[in-house]
C-alpha positions in Angstrom: -104.6 -11.2 -215.8 -107.0 -10.5 -212.9 -110.6 -9.5 -213.7 -111.5 -5.9 -212.9 -113.1 -5.9 -209.4 -115.8 -3.4 -210.5 -116.7 -5.6 -213.4 -117.0 -8.6 -211.2 -119.1 -6.6 -208.7 -121.3 -5.5 -211.5 -121.8 -9.1 -212.6 -122.7 -10.2 -209.1 -125.3 -7.4 -208.7 -126.8 -8.0 -212.2 -127.0 -11.7 -211.4 -128.7 -11.0 -208.1 -131.2 -8.7 -209.8 -131.9 -11.4 -212.4 -132.6 -13.9 -209.7 -134.8 -11.6 -207.8 -137.1 -10.4 -210.6 -139.9 -12.8 -209.7 -139.4 -12.8 -205.9 -140.4 -10.5 -203.0 -136.8 -9.4 -202.9 -137.1 -7.4 -206.2 -138.5 -4.1 -204.9 -135.9 -3.7 -202.2 -133.0 -4.8 -204.3 -134.0 -2.6 -207.2 -134.5 0.4 -204.9 -131.1 -0.2 -203.2 -129.2 -0.6 -206.4 -130.7 2.4 -208.1 -130.2 4.6 -205.0 -126.6 3.7 -204.7 -125.6 3.8 -208.3 -127.7 6.8 -209.5 -129.1 8.8 -206.7 -129.6 11.8 -209.0 -131.3 9.6 -211.6 -133.0 7.2 -209.2 -136.4 7.4 -211.0 -134.9 6.8 -214.5 -132.7 3.8 -213.4 -135.5 2.3 -211.3 -137.9 2.6 -214.2 -135.4 1.0 -216.6 -134.8 -1.9 -214.2 -138.6 -2.4 -213.9 -139.0 -2.5 -217.7 -136.2 -5.1 -217.9 -137.9 -7.1 -215.1 -141.2 -7.1 -217.0 -139.4 -8.6 -220.0 -138.2 -11.4 -217.8 -141.3 -12.2 -215.9 -143.5 -12.1 -219.1 -141.2 -14.4 -221.0 -142.7 -17.8 -221.9 -141.5 -20.5 -219.4 -139.4 -22.2 -222.1 -137.5 -18.9 -222.5 -137.2 -17.8 -218.9 -133.5 -18.7 -218.4 -132.5 -17.0 -221.6 -134.5 -13.9 -220.6 -132.6 -13.9 -217.2 -129.3 -14.3 -219.0 -130.2 -11.4 -221.3 -131.2 -9.3 -218.3 -127.9 -10.1 -216.6 -125.8 -9.2 -219.6 -127.6 -5.9 -220.2 -127.4 -4.8 -216.5 -123.8 -6.1 -216.0 -122.7 -3.5 -218.6 -124.9 -0.7 -217.2 -123.9 -1.3 -213.6 -120.2 -1.5 -214.6 -120.4 1.8 -216.4 -122.0 3.5 -213.4 -119.4 2.0 -211.0 -116.6 3.1 -213.3 -117.9 6.6 -213.2 -118.5 6.4 -209.4 -116.2 3.8 -207.9 -116.9 5.1 -204.4 -120.3 3.5 -204.7 -118.8 0.0 -204.7 -118.8 -0.4 -200.9 -122.5 0.7 -200.6 -123.4 -1.6 -203.5 -121.7 -4.5 -201.8 -123.8 -3.8 -198.7 -127.0 -3.9 -200.7 -125.9 -7.2 -202.3 -124.9 -8.7 -199.0 -128.3 -7.8 -197.5 -130.2 -10.0 -200.0 -127.6 -12.6 -201.1 -128.6 -15.2 -198.4 -132.2 -15.1 -199.5 -131.7 -15.2 -203.3 -133.1 -18.2 -205.1 -130.7 -20.6 -206.7 -131.2 -21.0 -210.4 -131.5 -24.6 -211.7 -128.1 -26.2 -212.3 -126.3 -23.5 -210.4 -123.8 -24.4 -207.7 -122.7 -21.1 -206.3 -121.9 -19.6 -202.9 -121.9 -15.9 -202.0 -119.8 -14.9 -199.0 -120.4 -11.5 -197.4 -118.4 -8.8 -199.0 -116.0 -6.5 -197.2 -113.8 -5.2 -200.0 -113.3 -7.3 -203.1 -115.3 -9.6 -205.4 -113.7 -12.7 -207.0 -115.4 -14.8 -209.6 -114.3 -18.1 -211.1 -116.6 -20.1 -213.3 -120.0 -20.1 -211.7 -118.7 -19.4 -208.2 -118.8 -15.9 -206.8 -117.0 -15.0 -203.7 -117.3 -11.6 -202.1 -114.5 -10.6 -199.7 
């Protein structure tokens, strides 16, 4: 059974957000994701993302990767729900993701590539491929 493309896109975006929380990419990525997924609720979604970011960046160093994983899990579900309600946002969301993906930091132990998205997201193990 193939994974739902919207669920995989949601996972890729949540992972990108988690990686960007403590970088200079955060503000633009947060703004782009909130604007695409919830233009009428931009301020609410942007504020929730910022609250989640603060939980990650204030986590003790020994708990940082767990905090990133929790962030990713929380936002994967939220993003998937928003995409399910507005699947037409997927193309714009891929564009937001592609704009930052080459500059995202790699997490320790991660061996992953992101290819620029045109239409579909495929994920196997730790590898994410956007096509």
